[in-house]
Structure formats: structure tokens, C-alpha cells
C-alpha positions as CSV (number, residue, x, y, z in Angstrom):
1,X,8.9,6.8,-18.1
2,X,6.9,8.4,-15.3
3,X,7.2,6.9,-11.8
4,X,4.1,7.4,-9.7
5,X,6.0,7.1,-6.4
6,X,8.3,10.0,-7.1
7,X,7.8,13.5,-5.7
8,X,9.3,16.7,-6.8
9,X,12.8,16.9,-5.4
10,X,16.3,18.0,-6.5
11,X,17.5,16.5,-9.8
12,X,14.1,15.0,-10.7
13,X,12.8,15.8,-14.2
14,X,9.5,17.6,-13.8
15,X,6.9,17.9,-16.4
16,X,4.7,20.8,-15.4
17,X,1.3,22.0,-16.8
18,X,0.7,25.6,-15.8
19,X,-1.3,28.8,-16.4
20,X,0.2,32.1,-15.4
21,X,-2.0,35.1,-14.6
22,X,-1.3,38.7,-13.5
23,X,-3.1,40.8,-10.8
24,X,-5.8,41.7,-13.3
25,X,-6.5,38.0,-14.1
26,X,-5.0,38.3,-17.6
27,X,-3.4,35.0,-18.8
28,X,0.1,35.8,-19.9
29,X,1.4,32.3,-20.4
30,X,0.1,28.7,-20.3
31,X,1.1,25.2,-21.4
32,X,-2.5,24.5,-22.4
33,X,-2.5,22.9,-25.8
34,X,1.3,22.5,-25.6
35,X,3.7,20.0,-24.2
36,X,4.2,20.5,-20.4
37,X,7.3,22.5,-19.4
38,X,10.1,20.2,-18.6
39,X,13.0,21.1,-16.3
40,X,15.5,19.7,-13.8
41,X,14.2,20.6,-10.3
42,X,16.7,22.4,-8.1
43,X,18.9,23.7,-10.9
44,X,17.4,27.2,-11.1
45,X,15.8,26.6,-14.5
46,X,12.5,28.2,-13.5
47,X,11.9,31.2,-11.3
48,X,12.9,30.6,-7.6
49,X,9.5,31.1,-6.0
50,X,7.8,28.6,-8.3
51,X,10.6,26.1,-8.0
52,X,10.4,26.2,-4.2
53,X,6.6,25.7,-4.2
54,X,6.8,22.5,-6.2
55,X,8.9,20.4,-3.7
56,X,7.0,17.4,-2.4
57,X,4.3,17.4,-5.1
58,X,3.5,14.1,-6.9
59,X,2.0,13.3,-10.4
60,X,-1.5,14.7,-10.6
61,X,-1.1,17.1,-7.7
62,X,-2.2,20.6,-8.6
63,X,-2.3,23.9,-6.7
64,X,-2.4,27.7,-7.0
65,X,0.8,29.5,-6.2
66,X,1.3,33.3,-5.7
67,X,4.9,34.4,-6.4
68,X,6.0,38.0,-5.4
69,X,8.2,39.9,-7.8
70,X,11.3,39.4,-5.7
71,X,11.0,35.6,-6.1
72,X,10.1,35.9,-9.8
73,X,11.7,38.3,-12.2
74,X,12.7,40.9,-9.7
75,X,11.4,44.4,-8.9
76,X,11.3,47.0,-11.7
77,X,14.9,48.4,-11.9
78,X,14.9,52.2,-12.7
79,X,18.5,51.8,-13.8
80,X,17.4,49.4,-16.6
81,X,16.0,52.2,-18.7
82,X,18.1,54.0,-21.3
83,X,17.4,56.8,-23.7
84,X,19.0,56.3,-27.1
85,X,19.0,58.4,-30.3
86,X,16.1,57.6,-32.6
87,X,18.5,57.6,-35.6
88,X,20.2,54.4,-34.2
89,X,17.2,52.5,-35.7
90,X,16.6,52.0,-39.5
91,X,14.3,54.6,-41.0
92,X,12.0,51.9,-42.3
93,X,11.5,50.3,-38.9
94,X,8.1,51.5,-37.5
95,X,8.7,51.9,-33.8
96,X,5.9,51.5,-31.3
97,X,5.6,51.6,-27.5
98,X,5.7,48.1,-26.0
99,X,7.6,46.8,-29.1
100,X,10.2,44.2,-28.2
101,X,13.7,44.5,-29.7
102,X,16.7,42.2,-29.8
103,X,19.9,44.3,-29.5
104,X,23.6,43.6,-29.1
105,X,25.2,44.5,-25.8
106,X,27.8,47.2,-26.4
107,X,30.3,45.6,-24.1
108,X,29.9,41.8,-24.6
109,X,28.4,41.7,-28.1
110,X,25.8,39.3,-26.7
111,X,22.1,39.7,-27.7
112,X,19.8,41.4,-25.1
113,X,16.1,42.0,-25.2
114,X,14.6,45.4,-24.6
115,X,11.2,47.0,-25.0
116,X,10.3,50.4,-26.2
117,X,9.0,52.3,-23.1
118,X,8.6,55.7,-24.8
119,X,9.0,57.5,-28.1
120,X,10.1,61.1,-28.5
121,X,10.8,63.1,-31.6
122,X,14.6,62.4,-31.5
123,X,14.9,59.7,-28.9
124,X,13.7,56.3,-27.8
125,X,13.4,55.2,-24.2
126,X,14.4,51.5,-23.9
127,X,13.4,49.2,-21.0
128,X,15.8,46.4,-20.3
129,X,13.8,44.9,-17.5
130,X,12.1,41.5,-18.0
131,X,8.5,42.2,-19.1
132,X,7.2,40.6,-15.9
133,X,9.6,42.5,-13.6
134,X,7.7,44.1,-10.7
135,X,4.7,41.8,-11.2
136,X,3.1,39.4,-8.7
137,X,2.6,36.2,-10.6
138,X,-0.4,33.8,-10.1
139,X,0.3,30.3,-11.2
140,X,-2.0,27.3,-11.4
141,X,0.3,24.3,-11.7
142,X,-0.2,20.5,-12.1
143,X,2.5,17.9,-12.1
144,X,2.1,16.1,-15.4
145,X,5.1,13.8,-15.0
146,X,8.2,13.0,-12.9
147,X,11.2,10.8,-13.6
148,X,14.7,10.3,-12.5
149,X,17.2,12.4,-14.6
150,X,19.7,10.5,-16.7
151,X,23.4,10.7,-15.7
152,X,23.9,12.7,-18.9
153,X,21.2,15.2,-18.0
154,X,22.7,15.6,-14.5
155,X,26.2,16.1,-16.0
156,X,24.9,18.7,-18.5
157,X,22.5,20.3,-16.0
158,X,19.4,20.3,-18.2
159,X,16.7,18.0,-19.6
160,X,17.4,16.4,-23.0
161,X,14.7,16.2,-25.6
162,X,13.3,12.7,-26.2
163,X,14.5,11.3,-22.9
């Protein structure tokens, strides 16, 4: 249940409608036509610059927010590129620049995401940066709902569906 007297503060469940654009005006993400994004404020579940900009907002408040790369997905890290042999990929996999891949980390065995940054005859340049690394982000946000988090949500550190 939404509480009209609440404002965005730590440990409040925020329902956020948003549109995200890049420098060129291209919309790269939006909640339009979807359920609002829900998160626990102050728990680092959204990018730091956006989280900081929401404090004090109430239901129905909207604003435009510009988030520099350092407060979003970070600067582009030149060390996050790796050249790998082309034969490490199945022959029937048609590789294309910009293509996203889900790989297993050699050390941890955990899945990681990479993008093909370049193709050569015998090698593939992989980019392990977040796709929005190095980008200034332009958000239009509106607070769609606010509510107190349940004790279970606070204990677990995230919003539970259907709460």
C-alpha cells in the first residue's frame, strides 16, 4: 500500500518509472509499458548517482537527472578487453561485433557477460565493460509509489514480489 506522506529515504521501497537516454537522445531503457522498477532505497540496488538524486522525492514527483559515468557504470576500462582465439567458439556460432556473450569466468566458474568488440581472422576481441560504461546517462524519473519495507525485506536486503 502506498503512503502519500512518505518521501524517498533509506529502507523505503521505491517504485520508479523512468526513461534512460544517452548523449545522442537514444532511449536505451524505459519502464514505459512495464511495471515500475522496485528497489530498496539506500541499499545500492541501482546506480549510485541515480539513487542519490531520488532522496526527498514524493509520489508523483518527477525530474530529469544527469548521471556522469563515474556515478553510473564507471569509466571505460581498457584492461577489461581481452583477445581470445576464435577457435574457442563453436564453428556454427555466427560471431558479430556488438554481440553479447555469456561466458564462464576462468577462475571462479561464475557467469560473466562480454561483448564482441572486434573480429579478426584468428581472434576475437572481447569487452567485459558494462555496455553503458563511459556513458553519461540522462534519466527522466517519476516516483510511482513508496512504502515502508517489511521486516523480511529489510532482513533480506531486497524487495519481495507481491509485497
